[in-house]
VOGU-3710 file (C-alpha; in Angstrom, 3 decimals, decimal comma):
1> mtldtvisgc> 119,133/-111,040/51,843  115,474/-110,242/51,864  112,743/-112,799/52,413  111,387/-112,409/48,893  114,854/-112,899/47,409  115,413/-116,081/49,408  112,006/-117,565/48,615  112,252/-116,676/44,922  115,704/-118,288/44,848  114,177/-121,466/46,232
11> vafyldstdg> 111,433/-121,275/43,595  114,059/-120,951/40,859  115,976/-123,913/42,291  112,778/-125,968/42,442  111,888/-125,177/38,843  115,408/-126,044/37,620  115,703/-129,243/39,647  114,276/-132,626/38,790  114,475/-133,642/42,460  112,723/-130,636/43,997
21> ldpqrlsivk> 114,027/-128,810/47,023  116,783/-130,350/49,076  116,541/-130,532/52,885  118,649/-127,383/53,306  116,347/-125,287/51,119  113,242/-126,737/52,752  114,644/-125,625/56,091  115,360/-122,171/54,679  111,784/-121,843/53,395  110,430/-122,915/56,793
31> dclvdleelt> 112,580/-120,278/58,503  111,355/-117,649/56,051  107,744/-118,570/56,804  108,357/-118,120/60,519  109,882/-114,707/59,826  106,967/-113,774/57,574  104,430/-114,734/60,241  106,133/-112,423/62,723  106,668/-109,649/60,197  103,252/-109,378/58,606
41> veldascqdy> 101,499/-108,353/61,815  103,786/-105,325/62,016  103,346/-104,160/58,412  101,195/-101,370/57,059  98,038/-102,482/55,318  99,510/-101,438/51,965  102,215/-104,121/52,284  100,061/-106,915/53,683  98,952/-108,330/50,314  102,486/-108,663/48,954
51> fsrlrelgkl> 103,812/-110,475/51,986  100,699/-112,631/52,302  101,258/-113,820/48,738  104,937/-114,400/49,487  103,949/-116,485/52,512  101,516/-118,476/50,353  104,286/-119,125/47,810  106,523/-120,436/50,589  103,763/-122,725/51,830  103,258/-124,076/48,310
61> llltapr> 106,975/-124,838/48,076  106,765/-126,879/51,261  103,873/-128,865/49,804  106,171/-130,032/46,997  108,471/-131,813/49,458  108,288/-135,597/49,443  106,574/-136,968/52,517
//
């Protein structure tokens, strides 16, 4: 699966759930963010915006987690 597919799947789950993301999905989003951090430095400038926005979306998902 691609990073954008995984993160968008977590967004869909979040929007359909009354409880938000479960611990497993939170862990998945965190792993995706680590991958995105490593990946974006290697990308062409033309791709940077897309993956920066994807990273921001992942960060926003993590902010929804109960503390």
